[in-house]
N, C-alpha and C positions, 0 to 999 in steps of 0.2 A: 531548599527543597531538595527531597530526594530524588534518587536517580528514575524511581517510578514516575516520580511528578514529571521530570524531564523527557521521559520518555512518553507520557500522556500528552505533553504539548507538541511534540514534534512528529508523533508517528499518524498523524490524520493525513497530514497534507501529500505524502506520497500516495495514497489512495484517492484523495480527492482529486488531487492534482493530474494524475494519470486518467481518471474519468473525464475531467474538465478537458485535459489536453487531448484526449482523445476525440471529444466531441468539435473541437475545434480545429483539429488537423483534418477531419472529414468535412467541416465547411470549407477549409482552404483547399482541399483536393476537388470538393465539387465545385466550389466558384473559381478555381484556377487561380486563386490570389495568394500570392507568395508571402505578403505581409501577415496574412493571417496564418499561413504555415509556419510563418517565423516564430508568432506568438505562441503558437502550439510548441514549437521547439524549446523556447525558453522554459515553458511550464515544465516540459519533460526534464529538463537540465536540473531546474529547481527541485522536482519531485526526485532526481538521482542525488542531489545533495541531502535531501531529507531523509531519503532511505538511509543513506550512510550515518545520518546523527540517529535514526531510530534504531539501526544495528548497534551502534555504538553505546546508547543508553540502554537498549534492552538487557543486556547482561546485569548491569545494575538494578534494574526494575525485577529481573528474576530473583535476585539475591534478597529483594524487599518483600515479594509476595508468595514465594514459593513453600512457604512452610505456614501459611495462612492457613485456617479451617477451611475446607471446602474446596481448595484450589489445588494442589498435588501437582507434582513434578511432571507427570505425563501430559498433562492439559498443556502445560507450559513448554514442553518439548514440541508438541504437536504444532503450535504457533511459531515458535522458533523455526522449526524445518520449512514452514511455508513461507515464513518472511523472510529466511535466505534465498529462496528460489526467488520472490519478487524483487528482492534488492539485486538479485545477479540480474534479472531481465530490466530492472530500471537503470541499472549502470550500462547496459548494452543501448537501452534505448536514450540514455543521455549521450553516448558517444555518437550514435548515428544521428541524433539532434544536432550535435556539434556538426558533423558533417555537413546533414541538410541546412543550416544556416549558413555554412562555407560556401554550398554549390549555389544557394539562393543568390547570395550576395555576388558571386562570381558569373552568375548565369550559366553554370555548368549544364551539359548537356545531360547529364546523370539526376540532376535535381528531381525529377519528377519520377524516377526509380527510388530515389532515398526517401521522398515522401510515402510512397508505397510501402517500403520496407519498415519504415517507422510506423505506419498505422497497422501492419501486422504485429509487430513488435508490442506496440500499446495496446492491441486486442488481448494479446496474452497477458500483459500486465495488469489489464483489467479485470480479466478472469481470476488472477492470482489476488489480487488486491481486496476482491470481494471475499475469498476464502482467507486471507490475513485477517481483515477485518472482523471477521465471522468469529473466527478461532480466537482472536485477540478480546473480542467482548465476551467470548464464553468464560476467559478466566475469572471476571470479577461477576459478570452477570449470568447468574447459574439458570434463569428463567429462559434464556434461549438456547440452553444446551438441549441435545436430542434427548437426553435421559432424565430431563427436569419433570417431576410431579410435583403438580399443585397441592398444596396442604388444603385439608378440608376442616379441622378442627382449631380452636385456638392454640392447643398444646403443639401440636403439630407445626403450626405457623411460626411458632417460637424456635423452631429449627430441629425439634425431636422428630427421629424416624420412627417408622413402624417396625 
């Protein structure tokens, strides 16, 4: 497997995990259930680990695809910049989640505050995750790019432009 393949294997979990964890954390906060909150915290920690793996494999994936026709270094650079921001947010969320787990296990008075802080950070993570997912998809899926133009004739659908 190439670095690009490894990147594709690991890069979805930070996005999906953050979205799923946010929903679970919201349910835990709403129901005042620490077990549910702890599930969300574990998901956030795993998402942070996968974010680190995604960042590690991203450089190799870039080397594999950057010179392919229709890709270009600019679109990869934009994806990388957003991914770095998401990774930082997920690392912080992972650390806050560790604190949240500890606070819940110790019945600490700040446990509720930590869950609210984690919720706000996770909201920012979901926002960035959407941008990372879209910009990553645009690298190989030209049909989702803003500047995509559908081809109308057979010759143009072969990849020729006007």
